[in-house]
C-alpha positions in Angstrom: -47.2 -14.9 9.8 -44.5 -16.5 7.8 -44.8 -20.0 6.8 -42.5 -22.7 8.2 -41.0 -25.1 5.8 -38.8 -28.2 6.0 -35.4 -28.0 7.6 -33.0 -25.9 5.5 -29.9 -27.4 3.9 -26.5 -25.9 4.7 -26.5 -24.3 1.2 -30.0 -22.8 1.8 -28.9 -21.4 5.1 -25.9 -19.8 3.5 -28.0 -18.3 0.7 -30.7 -17.1 3.2 -28.0 -15.5 5.4 -26.6 -13.5 2.4 -30.1 -12.1 1.7 -30.9 -11.6 5.4 -27.6 -9.6 5.9 -28.4 -7.5 2.8 -31.8 -6.6 4.0 -30.8 -6.1 7.6 -28.0 -3.6 6.5 -30.8 -1.8 4.5 -32.7 -1.4 7.8 -35.5 -3.9 7.0 -37.2 -5.3 10.1 -36.9 -8.9 11.0 -40.6 -9.5 10.6 -40.5 -8.1 7.0 -37.4 -10.2 6.2 -39.2 -13.3 7.5 -42.2 -12.6 5.3 -40.0 -12.0 2.2 -38.0 -15.2 2.7 -40.9 -17.3 3.9 -39.3 -18.1 7.3 -40.1 -17.6 10.9 -39.0 -14.4 12.6 -37.2 -16.5 15.3 -35.1 -18.1 12.4 -34.2 -14.7 11.1 -33.2 -13.7 14.7 -30.9 -16.7 15.0 -29.5 -16.2 11.5 -28.8 -12.5 12.4 -26.9 -13.6 15.6 -24.8 -15.9 13.5 -24.2 -13.2 10.9 -23.2 -10.6 13.5 -20.8 -13.1 15.1 -19.2 -13.7 11.8 -18.9 -9.9 11.2 -17.2 -9.5 14.6 -14.8 -12.4 13.9 -13.9 -11.1 10.4 -13.5 -7.6 11.7 -11.1 -8.8 14.4 -9.1 -10.9 12.0 -8.9 -8.0 9.5 -7.9 -5.6 12.3 -5.1 -8.0 13.4 -3.9 -8.4 9.8 -3.9 -4.7 9.3 -2.0 -4.0 12.6 0.5 -6.7 11.6 1.0 -5.1 8.2 1.4 -1.6 9.6 3.9 -2.9 12.3 6.0 -4.6 9.5 6.2 -1.3 7.7 7.2 0.5 10.8 9.8 -2.1 11.5 11.3 -1.6 8.0 11.4 2.2 8.6 13.1 1.7 11.9 15.7 -0.7 10.4 16.5 1.8 7.7 16.8 4.6 10.3 19.2 2.6 12.4 21.3 1.8 9.3 21.4 5.6 8.4 22.4 6.3 12.0 25.1 3.7 11.9 26.5 5.2 8.6 26.3 8.7 10.1 28.7 7.5 12.9 31.4 6.4 10.4 34.3 8.6 9.5 33.6 10.7 6.4 36.2 10.9 3.7 36.2 13.5 1.0 38.8 14.3 -1.6 39.4 17.7 -3.0 41.3 17.9 -6.3 42.7 21.2 -7.6 44.5 21.6 -10.9 46.0 24.2 -13.1 45.1 24.1 -16.7 43.7 21.3 -18.9 45.7 19.6 -21.6 44.5 17.7 -24.5 46.6 15.1 -26.4 46.0 15.9 -30.1 46.7 12.3 -31.2 44.4 10.4 -28.7 42.0 13.2 -27.8 42.5 12.4 -24.1 41.9 15.3 -21.8 44.0 15.5 -18.6 44.3 18.1 -15.9 47.8 19.5 -15.4 49.5 19.9 -12.1 46.8 18.2 -10.0 46.9 18.5 -6.2 44.7 16.2 -4.1 43.7 16.8 -0.5 42.0 14.0 1.3 40.0 15.2 4.3 38.8 12.7 7.0 36.1 13.9 9.3 35.0 12.3 12.6 31.2 12.3 13.0 29.0 12.0 16.0 26.0 10.6 14.3 22.9 12.4 12.9 20.3 12.7 15.6 17.5 13.0 13.0 17.8 9.2 12.5 17.2 8.7 16.2 14.1 10.9 16.0 12.8 8.6 13.3 13.5 5.6 15.5 11.6 7.1 18.4 8.7 8.0 16.2 8.7 4.3 15.0 8.6 3.1 18.6 5.9 5.5 19.6 3.8 4.5 16.6 4.3 0.8 17.2 3.2 1.2 20.9 0.1 3.1 19.8 -0.9 0.4 17.3 -0.3 -2.3 20.0 -2.2 -0.3 22.6 0.8 0.0 24.9 0.4 3.8 25.3 -2.8 3.6 27.3 -3.6 5.6 30.5 -5.8 4.5 33.4 -9.1 6.2 34.4 -7.2 8.9 36.3 -5.0 9.7 33.3 -1.9 8.1 34.7 0.3 6.3 32.2 0.7 2.5 32.6 4.1 1.2 33.0 4.5 -2.2 31.4 7.3 -4.4 32.6 8.2 -7.5 30.7 10.1 -9.8 33.1 10.0 -12.9 30.8 8.2 -14.0 27.6 5.4 -15.4 29.8 5.2 -12.8 32.6 4.1 -9.2 32.1 3.4 -6.8 35.0 1.5 -3.5 34.5 2.0 -0.8 37.0 0.6 2.6 37.3 3.1 5.4 37.0 
């Protein structure tokens, strides 16, 4: 049986928990950890509960941070797609220049095209639907990350209606 000692200081608790976590991850039994650290098995059990609670807390924080980072990337891609789509709606101007012969001024060395004709072509555009496909993929991906694409037990999609910032209704479709 492990010996019990005086009450541990916060620093000793922290140091013990680092070692306990290391041994626990390696699959060492609580009783063996207690013997190695000269603590009661019940102390090891309490410390493991605290360690596991900290792991869950950190995992949740890391997951939320990761989700936020990925959503920010998706937002940037979506903004860029909307900008591209908006540009694809604008009239497209192109200039075609045709010329006959090229002349060179012997004194200055300047080269100019002779008898130039320019044709300016203006084209109406309806917008490139590929940009809208990117926008839809961004929306789908964002919904998936946020968990808004879930189905109920019967495989029916859930319809989420946001009526105001503080009231959300979820209906089965």
